[in-house]
C-alpha positions as CSV (number, residue, x, y, z in Angstrom):
1,H,140.0,23.7,45.9
2,I,139.2,25.4,49.2
3,V,141.5,23.2,51.1
4,F,144.3,23.8,48.7
5,E,143.7,27.6,48.7
6,A,143.8,27.7,52.5
7,A,146.9,25.5,52.8
8,A,148.9,27.3,50.1
9,T,148.1,30.7,51.4
10,E,149.1,29.7,54.9
11,L,152.4,28.3,53.7
12,A,153.1,31.4,51.6
13,A,152.3,33.7,54.5
14,L,154.6,31.8,56.8
15,Q,157.4,31.9,54.3
16,A,156.9,35.7,53.7
17,K,157.1,36.3,57.5
18,A,155.7,39.8,57.1
19,G,153.2,41.5,54.9
20,A,150.4,40.1,52.7
21,V,150.7,37.7,49.8
22,R,148.7,37.4,46.6
23,V,148.5,34.5,44.2
24,E,150.0,35.0,40.7
25,D,149.7,31.6,39.2
26,W,147.7,28.5,40.2
27,T,147.9,25.0,38.7
28,V,146.0,22.0,40.0
29,M,146.5,18.5,38.6
30,F,143.9,15.9,39.4
31,V,145.5,12.4,39.5
32,A,142.8,10.1,40.9
33,R,139.3,10.2,42.4
34,G,139.2,10.6,46.2
35,T,136.7,8.2,47.6
36,D,137.3,7.1,51.2
37,G,139.1,9.8,53.2
38,P,140.2,11.3,55.4
39,F,142.0,13.6,53.0
40,V,145.3,15.2,54.0
41,V,147.2,18.1,52.4
42,D,151.0,18.2,52.6
43,G,153.1,20.9,51.2
44,T,156.3,23.0,51.1
45,A,157.0,26.6,50.3
46,S,160.2,28.2,49.1
47,A,161.2,31.8,48.5
48,G,162.5,32.8,45.2
49,N,163.6,36.1,43.7
50,L,161.6,39.3,43.1
51,G,159.4,38.6,46.2
52,R,157.9,35.4,44.8
53,I,157.1,32.3,46.9
54,A,156.5,28.9,45.3
55,C,154.2,26.4,47.1
56,R,153.9,22.7,46.1
57,L,151.1,20.7,47.7
58,T,149.6,17.2,47.4
59,L,146.1,16.0,48.5
60,R,146.2,12.4,49.7
61,D,143.3,9.9,50.4
62,E,144.5,8.2,53.6
63,G,141.6,5.7,53.3
64,R,143.0,4.4,50.1
65,G,146.6,3.8,51.2
66,N,147.7,7.5,51.1
67,R,147.0,7.6,47.4
68,I,147.7,11.0,45.8
69,V,144.4,12.5,44.6
70,A,145.7,15.9,43.3
71,S,148.7,18.1,43.3
72,L,149.1,21.9,43.2
73,V,151.7,24.4,42.3
74,A,151.0,28.0,43.3
75,I,153.2,31.1,42.9
76,F,152.6,34.0,45.3
77,R,154.1,37.5,45.4
78,T,154.7,39.3,48.6
79,E,153.0,42.7,49.2
80,G,154.7,44.9,51.7
């Protein structure tokens, strides 16, 4: 979760461009067990209305053929 939290917050802050962001909703779906590593997080962020930013991320296990281990959807709200 710590890797997802750091990556999602960074993506949301980059999308916000100014001011702080805070998480409003957080959903993690575990797909498979990660066993080999290294583990890589990829994601995108997109701005919506009312100061919201949606982030979608995946955690992949490169040692197992880039198998998706988990996915995350987080909604942030800009503050400021």
